[in-house]
ZAMARGU-4260 file (C-alpha; in steps of 0.2 Angstrom, whole numbers, plus 5000, padded with zeros to 4 digits):
<rodrens>
0) 4901/4830/4978 | 4908/4841/4991 | 4912/4859/4986 | 4930/4859/4993 | 4933/4842/4985
5) 4928/4850/4968 | 4940/4865/4972 | 4954/4853/4975 | 4954/4845/4958 | 4966/4851/4945
10) 4952/4860/4935 | 4942/4864/4950 | 4931/4879/4954 | 4937/4896/4959 | 4923/4900/4970
15) 4906/4893/4976 | 4894/4903/4986 | 4879/4898/4996 | 4865/4911/4997 | 4851/4910/5009
20) 4837/4922/5014 | 4825/4913/5026 | 4811/4926/5025 | 4809/4924/5006 | 4813/4906/5005
25) 4828/4909/4994 | 4841/4895/4994 | 4854/4897/4980 | 4871/4892/4975 | 4882/4902/4963
30) 4897/4893/4956 | 4912/4901/4947 | 4922/4889/4938 | 4934/4901/4930 | 4938/4919/4927
35) 4953/4917/4916 | 4945/4925/4901 | 4935/4938/4910 | 4920/4939/4922 | 4910/4923/4923
40) 4894/4922/4913 | 4880/4910/4915 | 4862/4908/4919 | 4852/4905/4934 | 4842/4889/4935
45) 4827/4888/4946 | 4823/4870/4949 | 4815/4859/4963 | 4830/4847/4966 | 4827/4832/4976
50) 4842/4836/4987 | 4854/4849/4991 | 4868/4837/4984 | 4859/4837/4968 | 4858/4856/4967
55) 4877/4857/4971 | 4881/4844/4958 | 4871/4852/4945 | 4878/4870/4947 | 4896/4863/4948
60) 4894/4854/4931 | 4884/4868/4923 | 4897/4881/4928 | 4911/4871/4921 | 4902/4869/4905
65) 4899/4887/4904 | 4918/4890/4905 | 4920/4879/4890 | 4906/4886/4880 | 4911/4904/4882
70) 4929/4900/4878 | 4924/4890/4862 | 4912/4904/4857 | 4927/4916/4857 | 4919/4927/4871
75) 4930/4936/4884 | 4920/4928/4898 | 4924/4914/4911 | 4911/4901/4916 | 4899/4903/4930
80) 4881/4897/4934 | 4868/4898/4948 | 4854/4887/4954 | 4839/4892/4965 | 4833/4877/4974
85) 4814/4876/4974 | 4799/4875/4963 | 4797/4892/4954 | 4778/4889/4952 | 4777/4889/4971
90) 4790/4900/4979 | 4796/4913/4965 | 4792/4930/4971 | 4798/4948/4967 | 4806/4948/4985
95) 4815/4932/4982 | 4822/4937/4965 | 4828/4954/4973 | 4836/4945/4987 | 4845/4934/4975
100) 4850/4950/4965 | 4858/4956/4981 | 4869/4941/4982 | 4874/4942/4964 | 4879/4961/4967
105) 4889/4956/4982 | 4901/4946/4971 | 4907/4963/4963 | 4906/4958/4945 | 4915/4941/4946
110) 4898/4934/4940 | 4885/4940/4927 | 4869/4930/4928 | 4855/4928/4915 | 4840/4916/4911
115) 4840/4897/4912 | 4827/4884/4916 | 4814/4891/4927 | 4819/4909/4925 | 4814/4921/4911
120) 4817/4939/4904 | 4804/4946/4916 | 4814/4938/4931 | 4830/4946/4925 | 4822/4963/4925
125) 4818/4961/4943 | 4835/4954/4948 | 4842/4969/4939 | 4834/4981/4951 | 4847/4975/4964
130) 4862/4971/4954 | 4872/4978/4939 | 4878/4961/4934 | 4863/4954/4925 | 4860/4951/4907
135) 4846/4944/4896 | 4834/4958/4901 | 4819/4964/4891 | 4820/4975/4876 | 4810/4989/4885
140) 4823/4989/4899 | 4838/4990/4887 | 4841/4972/4886 | 4842/4959/4872 | 4826/4950/4876
145) 4823/4931/4873 | 4839/4922/4871 | 4831/4906/4864 | 4829/4915/4847 | 4848/4915/4844
150) 4851/4898/4853 | 4840/4890/4840 | 4848/4899/4826 | 4865/4892/4832 | 4859/4875/4834
155) 4852/4875/4816 | 4870/4882/4810 | 4878/4867/4820 | 4866/4855/4812 | 4870/4861/4795
160) 4889/4859/4798 | 4886/4842/4805 | 4875/4837/4790 | 4889/4843/4778 | 4902/4833/4787
165) 4892/4817/4787 | 4882/4819/4770 | 4892/4832/4760 | 4879/4846/4760 | 4875/4859/4773
170) 4856/4856/4771 | 4843/4846/4781 | 4831/4845/4766 | 4823/4828/4766 | 4831/4823/4782
175) 4820/4817/4797 | 4825/4827/4812 | 4818/4822/4829 | 4817/4836/4842 | 4815/4831/4861
180) 4808/4847/4869 | 4797/4859/4859 | 4798/4874/4871 | 4809/4889/4872 | 4822/4884/4859
185) 4813/4869/4851 | 4799/4879/4843 | 4811/4891/4835 | 4822/4876/4829 | 4806/4868/4821
190) 4803/4884/4810 | 4821/4884/4804 | 4821/4866/4800 | 4804/4867/4791 | 4811/4882/4781
195) 4826/4871/4776 | 4815/4857/4769 | 4817/4845/4784 | 4804/4833/4790 | 4802/4836/4809
200) 4796/4824/4822 | 4794/4830/4840 | 4789/4826/4858 | 4787/4836/4874 | 4781/4832/4891
205) 4772/4849/4892 | 4755/4849/4883 | 4756/4867/4880 | 4771/4865/4869 | 4763/4851/4860
210) 4747/4862/4857 | 4758/4876/4850 | 4765/4864/4837 | 4748/4857/4833 | 4741/4874/4830
215) 4756/4882/4821 | 4764/4868/4812 | 4752/4853/4810 | 4764/4845/4797 | 4776/4841/4812
220) 4774/4823/4817 | 4772/4821/4836 | 4776/4805/4846 | 4772/4800/4863 | 4788/4801/4872
225) 4807/4802/4870 | 4809/4783/4870 | 4798/4782/4855 | 4807/4797/4847 | 4825/4789/4848
230) 4820/4772/4842 | 4810/4780/4827 | 4817/4782/4809 | 4826/4798/4811 | 4842/4805/4803
235) 4846/4818/4817 | 4842/4818/4835 | 4840/4835/4843 | 4839/4835/4863 | 4832/4852/4868
240) 4826/4848/4885 | 4836/4844/4901 | 4853/4836/4901 | 4858/4817/4902 | 4848/4813/4886
245) 4863/4802/4880 | 4865/4788/4892 | 4867/4770/4894 | 4849/4766/4889 | 4847/4778/4875
250) 4863/4778/4865 | 4862/4759/4861 | 4845/4760/4853 | 4847/4778/4845 | 4844/4776/4826
255) 4850/4794/4821 | 4866/4797/4813 | 4869/4814/4820 | 4865/4821/4837 | 4864/4840/4837
260) 4853/4848/4851 | 4851/4863/4862 | 4851/4854/4879 | 4865/4857/4891 | 4876/4842/4898
265) 4869/4829/4886 | 4882/4816/4890 | 4876/4807/4905 | 4893/4802/4910 | 4911/4802/4903
270) 4913/4788/4891 | 4896/4790/4882 | 4905/4800/4868 | 4916/4785/4864 | 4900/4774/4863
275) 4893/4786/4851 | 4908/4786/4841 | 4909/4767/4841 | 4891/4766/4834 | 4895/4778/4820
280) 4884/4792/4827 | 4891/4810/4825 | 4889/4820/4841 | 4891/4839/4840 | 4896/4844/4857
285) 4882/4853/4866 | 4891/4868/4873 | 4897/4872/4855 | 4880/4870/4848 | 4870/4880/4860
290) 4881/4895/4862 | 4869/4907/4853 | 4861/4912/4869 | 4876/4916/4878 | 4883/4925/4863
295) 4867/4936/4863 | 4868/4940/4882 | 4886/4943/4881 | 4883/4956/4867 | 4870/4964/4879
300) 4884/4966/4892 | 4897/4972/4880 | 4911/4970/4893 | 4927/4978/4888 | 4942/4968/4895
305) 4953/4982/4893 | 4943/4995/4903 | 4932/4983/4913 | 4917/4994/4908 | 4902/4991/4897
310) 4904/4994/4879 | 4895/5010/4872 | 4880/5007/4860 | 4871/4992/4869 | 4864/4976/4862
315) 4863/4974/4843 | 4853/4959/4837 | 4861/4958/4819 | 4879/4959/4826 | 4874/4945/4839
320) 4866/4935/4825 | 4882/4936/4814 | 4892/4930/4828 | 4880/4916/4832 | 4881/4911/4813
325) 4900/4907/4816 | 4894/4892/4826 | 4893/4884/4809 | 4912/4887/4806 | 4917/4882/4824
330) 4907/4865/4822 | 4915/4861/4806 | 4932/4865/4814 | 4929/4853/4828 | 4922/4839/4818
335) 4937/4840/4806 | 4949/4841/4821 | 4941/4826/4829 | 4942/4816/4813 | 4960/4820/4810
340) 4966/4816/4827 | 4955/4801/4829 | 4945/4807/4844 | 4927/4810/4848 | 4921/4828/4844
345) 4918/4831/4863 | 4937/4828/4866 | 4942/4839/4851 | 4930/4853/4858 | 4937/4852/4875
350) 4955/4853/4869 | 4951/4869/4859 | 4942/4877/4874 | 4956/4873/4886 | 4969/4879/4874
355) 4960/4896/4873 | 4958/4897/4892 | 4976/4893/4895 | 4984/4904/4881 | 4972/4919/4883
360) 4970/4918/4901 | 4989/4919/4903 | 4989/4936/4896 | 4978/4942/4911 | 4994/4941/4921
365) 5003/4954/4911 | 5000/4971/4919 | 4993/4984/4907 | 4990/5002/4915 | 4974/5010/4912
370) 4971/5028/4908 | 4966/5038/4923 | 4959/5054/4914
</rodrens>
């Protein structure tokens, strides 16, 4: 997809920036989908895409999803995302990350970055040496630390809400939950589910993640791959790895009655949500479910839309956790709305997000003078 083609669409992107620093090997794309609710917020993905077109397509889709995620989470942030094209194990260096930080700084606060696939808290500390517009930093550097903790908490709350909608009780006790991806978020989700009395089945392509589960939670049943997981006898499917997990091959054979997971962009293409609905599978929209991480990093920023400055006091974990717990209520609202209107939950979630972006975003056009002294 061409950048300007995307920008010409009715809901196209505001800005797409290509960043290159030949000396460090940096090739990055920053996409800002919308700043209607405030400065765009979204992580930086460091990934070895096959082609430049793949990198651009991913950042455009991810930044759009961030706009909807931030809107539905009630944040005063628009949607943005960045990708660094390359293998982080091969080319990630301090110099490259600092060069990237300079490009983020050049946007003047229109975009705040954070961690994503291939980037970590330590990386954000380095990026922050060149830009003010970064969040998800380490605790010792005044940040919130690992955002996967609250992401998993939010997924668990959404799963409870979906269970209540389907089975009448907000508990996973006795239910078999299949988790695809036992890394950053998945390992925390395992612990929440076991504490709630669920039976957990899992898989991962990384042997290190599997080893962690074997050592810490030997009661978890591990299966060979995702294909085995989705065709096994599970009640809930939780995609917690890369996107596209719900596609033309997986949905027809999926045995779970609920899909609630942390992965971004789980629907491989438009129309999959209708197939899920036709099969009687209740899908909790991914950007609603996995908003805990962005709620956490937004709390670290503490952006005040009235003054344009950071809120005093800094990050507070308990405050962020309380806000993340509201994902339970948001998920319930969306599932109820979808049922009442006879549409898939993904459609209901989009409608709520678009309504907030339109209604609250319109208020940004009303001039409010700021105090000068």
